[in-house]
C-alpha positions as CSV (number, residue, x, y, z in Angstrom):
1,M,19.5,28.5,-21.5
2,A,16.4,27.2,-23.3
3,T,17.1,23.7,-22.3
4,N,17.2,24.7,-18.6
5,Q,14.0,26.6,-18.9
6,A,12.3,23.6,-20.6
7,A,13.6,21.2,-18.0
8,S,12.3,23.5,-15.2
9,Q,8.9,23.6,-16.9
10,Y,8.8,19.8,-17.1
11,I,9.8,19.5,-13.4
12,F,7.1,22.0,-12.4
13,L,4.5,20.1,-14.4
14,F,5.6,16.8,-12.9
15,L,5.4,18.2,-9.3
16,L,2.0,19.8,-10.0
17,A,0.6,16.5,-11.5
18,S,2.0,14.5,-8.5
19,T,0.4,16.9,-6.1
20,L,-2.9,16.8,-7.9
21,F,-2.8,13.0,-8.1
22,H,-2.4,12.8,-4.3
23,L,-5.1,15.3,-3.5
24,A,-7.7,14.4,-6.1
25,Y,-7.6,10.7,-6.5
26,A,-6.0,9.1,-3.4
27,D,-7.8,7.9,-0.3
28,I,-6.3,8.2,3.2
29,G,-6.2,5.2,5.6
30,T,-3.9,3.2,7.8
31,A,-1.6,0.3,6.9
32,A,-0.3,-2.4,9.2
33,V,2.0,-5.4,8.6
34,Y,1.3,-9.1,8.7
35,N,3.8,-11.8,8.5
36,P,3.7,-15.4,7.3
37,P,2.0,-17.8,7.1
38,Y,0.1,-16.1,4.2
39,L,-1.7,-19.3,3.1
40,P,-4.5,-20.0,2.9
41,T,-6.1,-16.7,1.8
42,A,-9.7,-15.6,1.6
43,C,-9.3,-14.8,-2.1
44,F,-7.5,-17.6,-3.7
45,G,-7.2,-20.4,-1.0
46,T,-3.9,-22.3,-1.1
47,E,-2.9,-21.3,-4.7
48,A,0.7,-20.1,-4.3
49,T,0.7,-18.4,-7.8
50,Q,-1.6,-15.7,-6.4
51,F,1.4,-13.8,-4.9
52,P,3.2,-11.4,-7.3
53,S,6.9,-12.2,-7.8
54,S,7.7,-8.9,-6.2
55,N,6.1,-10.1,-2.9
56,L,4.2,-6.8,-2.8
57,F,0.7,-7.9,-1.8
58,A,-1.9,-7.1,0.8
59,A,-4.9,-8.1,2.8
60,A,-7.9,-5.8,2.5
61,G,-9.3,-4.2,5.6
62,E,-13.1,-3.8,5.8
63,A,-12.9,-0.3,4.2
64,I,-11.9,-1.8,0.8
65,W,-12.9,-5.5,1.1
66,D,-16.2,-4.9,-0.8
67,N,-17.7,-8.4,0.0
68,G,-14.7,-10.1,-1.7
69,A,-14.7,-7.9,-4.8
70,A,-11.3,-6.5,-3.7
71,C,-9.6,-9.8,-4.5
72,G,-7.1,-9.3,-7.2
73,R,-7.4,-5.5,-7.3
74,Q,-4.2,-3.5,-7.5
75,Y,-3.4,-0.5,-5.3
76,L,-0.8,2.2,-5.3
77,V,0.3,2.8,-1.7
78,R,2.4,5.6,-0.1
79,C,3.3,6.2,3.5
80,I,2.5,9.7,4.6
81,S,2.9,9.8,8.4
82,S,3.5,7.7,11.5
83,A,3.3,8.1,15.2
84,V,7.0,7.2,15.2
85,A,9.1,10.0,13.7
86,G,11.1,9.1,10.7
87,S,9.2,5.8,10.1
88,C,7.8,6.7,6.6
89,N,9.6,6.7,3.3
90,P,7.1,9.1,1.5
91,E,9.1,9.1,-1.8
92,Q,8.5,5.4,-2.2
93,I,5.2,4.4,-3.9
94,I,4.4,0.7,-4.2
95,Q,1.9,-1.3,-6.2
96,V,0.2,-4.2,-4.2
97,R,-2.3,-6.9,-5.2
98,I,-5.1,-7.8,-2.8
99,V,-4.9,-11.5,-2.0
100,D,-6.6,-11.8,1.4
101,R,-9.1,-10.3,3.8
102,A,-7.4,-8.8,6.9
103,L,-10.0,-10.2,9.4
104,T,-9.6,-13.8,8.2
105,S,-5.9,-13.9,7.4
106,S,-3.9,-16.8,8.9
107,S,-1.4,-14.4,10.4
108,R,-3.3,-11.7,12.2
109,P,-2.2,-8.1,11.4
110,S,-0.3,-6.1,13.9
111,S,-2.9,-3.4,14.1
112,R,-6.7,-4.1,14.1
113,G,-8.9,-2.0,11.9
114,A,-6.2,-1.1,9.3
115,T,-7.5,-0.1,5.9
116,I,-4.9,-2.3,4.2
117,V,-2.5,-4.9,5.7
118,L,0.7,-5.2,3.8
119,S,3.0,-8.1,3.4
120,A,6.2,-7.7,5.4
121,I,8.2,-6.9,2.3
122,A,5.6,-4.3,1.1
123,F,5.4,-2.6,4.5
124,G,9.2,-2.5,4.9
125,T,9.5,-0.9,1.5
126,I,7.4,2.2,2.4
127,S,8.2,2.4,6.1
128,N,10.4,1.3,9.0
129,P,9.4,-2.3,9.7
130,S,9.4,-1.7,13.5
131,A,6.4,0.7,13.2
132,R,3.1,-1.1,14.1
133,S,1.0,1.0,11.7
134,V,1.4,4.0,9.5
135,N,-0.9,6.4,7.7
136,V,-1.1,5.9,3.9
137,E,-2.5,7.3,0.7
138,Y,-3.8,4.6,-1.5
139,R,-5.5,4.5,-4.9
140,Q,-6.9,1.6,-6.9
141,I,-5.4,1.3,-10.3
């Protein structure tokens, strides 16, 4: 009985912490997808080693570009809603690295004005790839 009570308390604390994380520290924005070619990038030119092995990377929209200071930053991103029902996978949180600027990327994003433009693999991990854009929570780490 004590084990079940302790487990319940840990689950409650985890859920409370998760909720507070999302409410207190995350920003809300939109995410779109862009497809290859990914090179060259505004951050690291034609250097292929800039991409993480997970292929979870992104181009920064103007809201987070910060005159190029966003290059190399890491963000946690989670889909929270979409105009297309069932497009989000809100349980999935990904970590992406900024490698480009959305306005200057070789492959233009599918949705202009997005806060963050995710590689095809990153976008498909948190949402249905057929969605043009989704609403996300994101936080720099």
